[in-house]
One Martini backbone bead per residue (centre of mass of N, CA, C, O) as a GRO file, in nm:
protein
  141
    1UNK     BB    1  -0.038  -2.303   0.317
    2UNK     BB    2   0.162  -2.005   0.355
    3UNK     BB    3   0.325  -1.891   0.622
    4UNK     BB    4   0.029  -1.886   0.777
    5UNK     BB    5  -0.129  -1.819   0.500
    6UNK     BB    6  -0.315  -1.779   0.255
    7UNK     BB    7  -0.295  -1.759  -0.085
    8UNK     BB    8  -0.451  -1.493  -0.118
    9UNK     BB    9  -0.313  -1.319   0.085
   10UNK     BB   10  -0.030  -1.348  -0.031
   11UNK     BB   11  -0.098  -1.219  -0.307
   12UNK     BB   12  -0.193  -0.948  -0.193
   13UNK     BB   13   0.084  -0.868  -0.054
   14UNK     BB   14   0.237  -0.883  -0.320
   15UNK     BB   15   0.087  -0.646  -0.455
   16UNK     BB   16   0.177  -0.434  -0.248
   17UNK     BB   17   0.484  -0.465  -0.306
   18UNK     BB   18   0.475  -0.393  -0.617
   19UNK     BB   19   0.319  -0.102  -0.546
   20UNK     BB   20   0.472   0.070  -0.326
   21UNK     BB   21   0.586   0.309  -0.516
   22UNK     BB   22   0.285   0.416  -0.592
   23UNK     BB   23   0.140   0.527  -0.343
   24UNK     BB   24   0.214   0.831  -0.319
   25UNK     BB   25   0.061   0.899  -0.590
   26UNK     BB   26  -0.221   0.790  -0.501
   27UNK     BB   27  -0.256   0.971  -0.249
   28UNK     BB   28  -0.229   1.239  -0.394
   29UNK     BB   29  -0.462   1.204  -0.593
   30UNK     BB   30  -0.684   1.166  -0.389
   31UNK     BB   31  -0.654   1.437  -0.245
   32UNK     BB   32  -0.711   1.597  -0.508
   33UNK     BB   33  -1.005   1.491  -0.545
   34UNK     BB   34  -1.102   1.614  -0.267
   35UNK     BB   35  -1.014   1.914  -0.308
   36UNK     BB   36  -1.076   1.890  -0.645
   37UNK     BB   37  -1.360   1.850  -0.749
   38UNK     BB   38  -1.598   1.756  -0.957
   39UNK     BB   39  -1.822   2.009  -1.112
   40UNK     BB   40  -2.127   2.079  -1.186
   41UNK     BB   41  -2.344   2.270  -1.327
   42UNK     BB   42  -2.609   2.466  -1.194
   43UNK     BB   43  -2.933   2.553  -1.315
   44UNK     BB   44  -3.041   2.577  -1.024
   45UNK     BB   45  -3.164   2.863  -0.912
   46UNK     BB   46  -3.179   2.871  -0.571
   47UNK     BB   47  -3.320   2.678  -0.399
   48UNK     BB   48  -3.209   2.493  -0.152
   49UNK     BB   49  -3.055   2.354   0.097
   50UNK     BB   50  -2.782   2.182   0.185
   51UNK     BB   51  -2.622   1.897   0.367
   52UNK     BB   52  -2.351   2.044   0.355
   53UNK     BB   53  -2.084   2.185   0.433
   54UNK     BB   54  -2.008   2.523   0.396
   55UNK     BB   55  -1.729   2.502   0.480
   56UNK     BB   56  -1.469   2.426   0.278
   57UNK     BB   57  -1.236   2.351   0.468
   58UNK     BB   58  -1.399   2.164   0.654
   59UNK     BB   59  -1.490   1.974   0.432
   60UNK     BB   60  -1.208   1.878   0.339
   61UNK     BB   61  -1.103   1.775   0.609
   62UNK     BB   62  -1.316   1.572   0.655
   63UNK     BB   63  -1.270   1.402   0.397
   64UNK     BB   64  -0.979   1.328   0.451
   65UNK     BB   65  -1.031   1.169   0.722
   66UNK     BB   66  -1.293   0.985   0.594
   67UNK     BB   67  -1.163   0.847   0.360
   68UNK     BB   68  -1.140   0.524   0.277
   69UNK     BB   69  -0.933   0.497   0.050
   70UNK     BB   70  -0.717   0.680   0.170
   71UNK     BB   71  -0.679   0.518   0.428
   72UNK     BB   72  -0.599   0.252   0.301
   73UNK     BB   73  -0.351   0.347   0.147
   74UNK     BB   74  -0.198   0.439   0.400
   75UNK     BB   75  -0.199   0.164   0.552
   76UNK     BB   76  -0.054  -0.001   0.339
   77UNK     BB   77   0.208   0.176   0.319
   78UNK     BB   78   0.288   0.161   0.625
   79UNK     BB   79   0.308  -0.145   0.655
   80UNK     BB   80   0.546  -0.176   0.462
   81UNK     BB   81   0.734   0.030   0.576
   82UNK     BB   82   0.760  -0.093   0.845
   83UNK     BB   83   0.869  -0.370   0.765
   84UNK     BB   84   1.115  -0.258   0.635
   85UNK     BB   85   1.231  -0.126   0.898
   86UNK     BB   86   1.204  -0.427   1.064
   87UNK     BB   87   1.419  -0.531   0.886
   88UNK     BB   88   1.672  -0.661   0.738
   89UNK     BB   89   1.886  -0.602   0.493
   90UNK     BB   90   1.838  -0.862   0.333
   91UNK     BB   91   1.530  -0.845   0.319
   92UNK     BB   92   1.510  -0.580   0.176
   93UNK     BB   93   1.664  -0.661  -0.067
   94UNK     BB   94   1.483  -0.886  -0.161
   95UNK     BB   95   1.225  -0.718  -0.192
   96UNK     BB   96   1.329  -0.509  -0.391
   97UNK     BB   97   1.425  -0.698  -0.614
   98UNK     BB   98   1.152  -0.870  -0.652
   99UNK     BB   99   0.921  -0.620  -0.635
  100UNK     BB  100   1.051  -0.298  -0.679
  101UNK     BB  101   1.146  -0.375  -0.961
  102UNK     BB  102   1.112  -0.218  -1.275
  103UNK     BB  103   1.147  -0.467  -1.420
  104UNK     BB  104   1.166  -0.799  -1.352
  105UNK     BB  105   1.508  -0.948  -1.356
  106UNK     BB  106   1.518  -1.109  -1.119
  107UNK     BB  107   1.633  -1.400  -0.957
  108UNK     BB  108   1.667  -1.616  -0.706
  109UNK     BB  109   1.956  -1.655  -0.768
  110UNK     BB  110   2.065  -1.362  -0.784
  111UNK     BB  111   1.972  -1.277  -0.510
  112UNK     BB  112   2.125  -1.494  -0.339
  113UNK     BB  113   2.404  -1.390  -0.432
  114UNK     BB  114   2.379  -1.090  -0.329
  115UNK     BB  115   2.314  -1.200  -0.012
  116UNK     BB  116   2.440  -1.486   0.064
  117UNK     BB  117   2.207  -1.690   0.013
  118UNK     BB  118   1.985  -1.911  -0.022
  119UNK     BB  119   1.700  -1.958  -0.189
  120UNK     BB  120   1.537  -2.080   0.059
  121UNK     BB  121   1.607  -1.848   0.253
  122UNK     BB  122   1.487  -1.614   0.080
  123UNK     BB  123   1.198  -1.736   0.086
  124UNK     BB  124   1.169  -1.731   0.391
  125UNK     BB  125   1.196  -1.424   0.433
  126UNK     BB  126   0.973  -1.350   0.253
  127UNK     BB  127   0.745  -1.494   0.407
  128UNK     BB  128   0.792  -1.344   0.679
  129UNK     BB  129   0.730  -1.066   0.555
  130UNK     BB  130   0.440  -1.118   0.456
  131UNK     BB  131   0.331  -1.178   0.742
  132UNK     BB  132   0.400  -0.913   0.870
  133UNK     BB  133   0.210  -0.746   0.691
  134UNK     BB  134  -0.050  -0.904   0.754
  135UNK     BB  135  -0.045  -0.839   1.057
  136UNK     BB  136  -0.054  -0.529   1.027
  137UNK     BB  137  -0.340  -0.557   0.863
  138UNK     BB  138  -0.514  -0.789   1.007
  139UNK     BB  139  -0.511  -1.095   0.860
  140UNK     BB  140  -0.394  -1.219   1.111
  141UNK     BB  141  -0.307  -1.372   1.433
   0.00000   0.00000   0.00000
């Protein structure tokens, strides 16, 4: 166990942090998939009534609200954003430099020098941040 959560949960949250800057694009793309779905042409003219909502605007609004993938993307993005806003400047800088810069060129040594903390303290702040995100996502007690 690392920082109160198991290794797989820790790695999962690290993945969220590494992809945090991509979430707005993914959310936008998923919304566009829902609003403008791919539709095959139907050669069956006539046929019976379908079981879907006939009002297009109502159908799209309902799908945007109830889409599981879209809601999960938003929940993950908001959890990391909240944790960033709720953290100290040093913690935010550590997380930004280590996870959100692409490609990762910073080492723990250079990050610790940039924020004027020891490497061990930087890793402790990182661990606490990961636990905070995991708690916000309901992964821990």
